[in-house]
N, C-alpha and C positions, 0 to 999 in steps of 0.2 A: 856022814850021810845026811843029806837034807831032806830026803824023801821026794824031791822034785826032780823028774827026769831032766837030763842035760838038754834033750831036744826041746823040752818045754821052756827051759830057761833061755835057750838061745832064740826061740821064736818070740818069747816075750821081750828079750833084749832088742831083737830086730824091730819089733813093733814100736817099742819106745824110741828107737833110733829114727824111724820114719816120722814119728810125732815130733821129734826134735828138729828134724830136717824141715818139716812144714811149719815149725815154730807155732805149735798149737797153743802154747801158753800165751802167745800174743794174739788173742782172739778179738781184740778191741774194735777192729773195723766192722765186725758183725753188729755192733751196736747201731751203726748207721742204718742198717736194714730195719732193725727194730723200731727206731724212731720214725722212719719213713712209713712203716705200717701203721703206727699209732696216729700219725698225722692224717693218713688216708682214712682211718677209722673215724677220727674226729670230723673229717669233712664228708663223712657218709659216702665214701667212694668204693667201699669194699663189696665185692660180689663173689659168688663161688668161683667164677672164672678168674677173677682178679686174684683170689686167694691162691689158686693153683699156680698162676703165673709168678706170684711173689715167692712161693715156695721154691720154684725153679731159680728165681733170681738169688735166693739165699744159697742154693747149691753153687751157682755161678760165682758168687762172692767168695765162698769158701774155696772152691777149686782154683780160681785165679790167684787167690792169696797164697795158698799152699805152693803153687807152681812158682810164683815170684820169689818166695822165701827159699825154696830149694835151688832155684837158679842162682840166687845170690850166694848161697853156700858153695855151690859148684865153682863159681868164679873166684870166690875167696880162697878156696882150696887150691885152685890151679895157679893163681898168681902169688900165693904165699902170704897174702894179707891176713887171713884168719890165723895162720900159724904165728905170725908176729904179734897180732893183737891179743890172742888168747894165751900165749905162753909167757907174756910179760905182766899179766894182771892176775894175781892169785885169787881174786874174787870173781874171776871169769874162768871157770874150769873148762879145759878143752872138751870135757865130756858133753858139753852143750853142742859140740860140733861133731856129729857122727862120722864125717869124712876124715877129720883129723885123727880120731881114735881108731879108725879102721873098721868100725861097726857096720858101715855101709861102703860099698865100692863106688867109684865114680860112675860106672855104668848103671848101677842100681839107682843112684840119685838122678841121672839123666832120664832113665825110664820113668821114674816117679814124676819128674817134671813134665814129661810129655803126656802121661796119663792124666794128671790133674789139670793140665791145660785143656786137653780135649774134653774132659768132663765139664769144666767150666764153660767152654764155648758151646758144647752140646746143650747144656741146661739153659744157657742164655738164649740160644735160638729156639729152644723148646718153649720158652716163655713167650716169645714172639709168635710162635705157631699157635699156642693156646689162645692168644688174643686175635687170631686170624690176621696177623700182620697189620691190624688197624691201630697203628701206633705212630707217633710223630717220627718223621725221618731223622730228626735230630737225635732222638733216643738211640736209634740203630747206629748212627754214625759215632755217637759218643761211646756207646758200648764197645764197638769195634776198636776205636782209638784207645780207650782206657785199657782194654784187654791187652792190646799190643804193647802199650807203654808199661804196664805192670810187669809183664813177663820179660821185657827188655830193660828192666831196671838195672841189672848188672850184666846180662848177656846180650848178644846181638849188637844193638846200637850202644849198649853200655851207657845208658842215660845218666846213671848216678855217678859216672866218672867225669862228666862235664861240669864246669862251674855252675853251682846252683841247681844242677839237674836232679840230684838226690832229693833235695827239699821240695822242688817243684813236683816231682813225681809223687812223692808221699802225700803232699797236699792235695793234688788233683784227684788221685785215685781214692783217697780217704773221703774227700768231699763228695765224690760220686756215689759212695755207698748210701748216702741219703738222697741225693738228687735224682739218680737214675731210677730207683724203684718208684719214687713218688711221681716223677714225670711220666714214667711208663704207664701208670694207671690213670693219673689225673689228666693227662693230655695237656699239661701245663705245670707251672710251678707256683707255689704260694710263698709269701714272705717268710713264713716259719720254715718252710723247706729250704729256702736259700740260706737263711741265718744258721740253721743247724748244719747245713752242708759246710759252710765256712768254718763253723766252730769245730766240727769233726776234723777238718783239714788242719786247722791250727793246733788242736790238741795233739795230733799224731806228729806234726812237724816238731813240736816242742820235745816230744819223747826222743825222736831220732837225733835232734840237734844236741841234746844233752848227752845222749849215748855216743855221739861222734867225737866228743871232746877228748876222751882218753885214747881214742884211735887216731889222733892227729898224725903221729909219726908213721904208723903203719899204713894209713890211707895215702899219705903223701908218697911213701916209698913205692906203692903200686900204681900211682897215678890217679887215685880217686880224689877228685877236687871238691870235697865237701866245703861248706862255709867255714867249718873249723880249720880247714887246711889253707884256704885262700885269704881269709880275713885275719886281722890282728885280734889278739885276745880281747882288747878293749871294744872293738867293733862287734865281736861275737856277743859280748856281754850286753851291749846296747840292743842288738837284734833280739836276744832272748828276752830282754825287758819289754821290747815292743810287742813281741809275740804273746807274752803273758798278759800284757795290757789288752791286746785285741781279743784274747780268749775271754777276758772279763767283760769287755764291751758286748761281744756277741752273746754271752750268757745272759746279760741283763736286758738286751734289746727287745726280745719278744714281750717281756713284761712291761717295759717302758712304753711300748707302742700299744699295749692292750690286746695283742693277739693271743696272749696267754693270760689267764686270770692273775691279777696283781698279788693276791695273798699266796698263790702257789710259788711265788719267788722263794719262799721259805724252803722249798724242796731243793733248790740249787745253791743256797747260801754256803753249804759246806765246800763246794767246789771252788767258790770264789776265794775262800780262805786257803784252800790247797794251792791255788795259783800263786798266792803271796808266799806261802811256805816253800814252794818249789823254787821260786826265784831266789829266796834267801839261801836255801841250801845249795843250789847249783851255782849261783853267781857270787854271792857274798862269801859263803864258806868253801866254795870250789869243790864241792862233793858231787861231781857230775852224775855218777851212776845212782846215787841216792835220789837225786833230782829226777832222773829217768824213771825210777820206780814210783816216785810220787806222781809223776805224770800218768803212768798207767793206772794208779789208784784213782787219780782225778777223773780219768775217763770213765772208770767204773761208777764212781759216785755221781759224776755229772750226767752221764747217760741215764742212769736209773732215776736220778732226780728229775730230769726232763720228762722221762716216761711217766712218772707220777704226776708232774705238773700238767702234762697233756691230758691224762686221764681225768684229773680233777677239774680241769678247765671246761670239759664238755665241749659242746658245739658253740 
């Protein structure tokens, strides 16, 4: 006897399964929102109304992210891609995929996707309402497009199944986590907002690009044309090197231009070192999933480093 009722254990297991379906451990896109808020604070653009709108934007980011992850799992379950990728790699246990283990049914996953999509859209339009719809038309259009693109990453148009589509979707959606909140409130974009948008996009593309390397055969079997599938190993290595170099350039750029205080470059030096380590581990040593994890840690370290640099730079 454990002393814990079976019902409670099953409810807990169900909750954990929904968290895994939404990939809540991959929270890194939320850093984009944080950096946008800090840039707006630095530019003295925050007001009580803006604060409420930004809170709703955070809900939107979270909801759309959960929906797109769930839709990806549903498609991976339906076409057998997840079963192939997760049963052949012992360090990727199927327990990470609740549809594979039967902890969630397909109908439950679909319902979760619909609910989180509606939550994200409602919060997004709520933010526009809070601002009395006095926002750039481009923000509204970009919000609508990115929401549709994110949810159709694997379902609907199956954008990630087209050559380069996966990487383009990840880059554009991730970049918009900085760009959209800033543009919504500032009625324009600053050089720092653009640079950090590009950096967030590159960081996340690096993560998924390394993650896709062990999935090459499984993705090819189900028609998912990632860069790892369509390009030669040599070409992929070169692309990973270029992406890592761009991440370093975008990291240094605000300090080189003087839009962030020069001495605060110390806050982001660790992520520069991590970019080098990631390339060595992933390309030289061919340990793709370790490089993927380094990429996640780099986003943690880099985002918090930039947050400190923005706060220390003042206006």
